[in-house]
N, C-alpha and C positions, 0 to 999 in steps of 0.2 A: 217238472221232472215226472210227476205222477201221471200226467197225461201221455207223455212219451212212453213211459213204462207200460201203461195200459194198452197203448196202440201196439207196442211190440208184443205184448202178451197175446193180443187178438191175432196179430200176424203169425206168431208162432203156433197158434191154434189152428192155422190153416186158412184164415180169412185174409186174402190178399189185399183187400181194400176195406179196412174196418170203418164202420160208420160211427156217427156220434152216439147212436143208441148202443152199439157194441161197447164202446169205451165207457159210457155212463153205467152200463150194466156191470162191467168189471170193477169200476170205482165204487159203485154203491154196494158191491158185495163185501167191501172192507170198510164201509161206513163213511165214504167220502162223497160229498156232493160236488158234482161237476159244474164248473162255471162255463156257460155256453160260449163266451167270447174266447176263452183260452182253448177250449176244445176245438172250436172252428179253426183257430190259428194253427194248431198242431196238425189237424187233418189237412188243411190247405198246404202246409209246408211239406208234409210227407207224402201227399197224394202222388202216385205214379213214380215214386223213386224206389230204387233198389235198396232195401234195408241193409243187406250185407255190405254193400259199398259204403253206405253212410256210417255204419258201425266201424268199418276199417279206417275211414277217414278220421272219425272221431278219436280212435285209438292213437293214431299218429299225432294228432294235435295234443292229446293228453300226455303222450310220451315226451314231448318237447317242453312241457310246462313244469317248472320247478315245484317240487312237492316237499320242500324242507330238507334239513340235514345237510345243507350246503356249507360253504366256507364261513359265512357270517355266524351261523349257529355254532359251528365248531370252535370258532375263535372266542365266542362268548362263554362257551362251556369250559375252555381251558383254564381261566383263572379259578373257577370254582373247583375244578379237578385238582389244581395245585394246592389249594387250601385244605383239602380233605386229608392228605397224608400228614400234614403238619399237626392237625388235630389228633390223628391216630397216634403220632409219636408222643404227644403230650399225655395221652391216656396211658400209654405204655409206661412212661416215666412215673406217673402217679401210682400205677399198680406196683411198680418196683419199689417205690418209697413206702407204700403201705405194707408190702411184704417184709421189707427190711425192718420196719417198726415192730411188726408182729414177732419176728425172730428175736428182736431185742427184748421183748417183753418176757419170753419164756427162757431166755438166756441159754438156749440149746438143750434144756432139760425137759423131757416130756413127763407127763403124769405117770405113765406106765413104764418108764425106762428103768 
């Protein structure tokens, strides 16, 4: 991915056919050592191709790929969601019991009444 990104950066900079040296310079500026075999493969695959067309094709492929949040995830979240309100109700009941016990202690009379 970093090699493709560096290639695209060089192309955006106006270099229509980035060389290995161009990409190595970009990568070394952020402290990455380029591997020659991967670099050659990226250059060979992208050489002579229209980058705008490649990006558009890649976006359509990514759009069709599931990225989470589908039905299985929603079904798994439903039981957890159902359990949360029950816990909240238990807490409310406990608070009510505590409040009623406090009211019993002072028997309705306040210190300054």
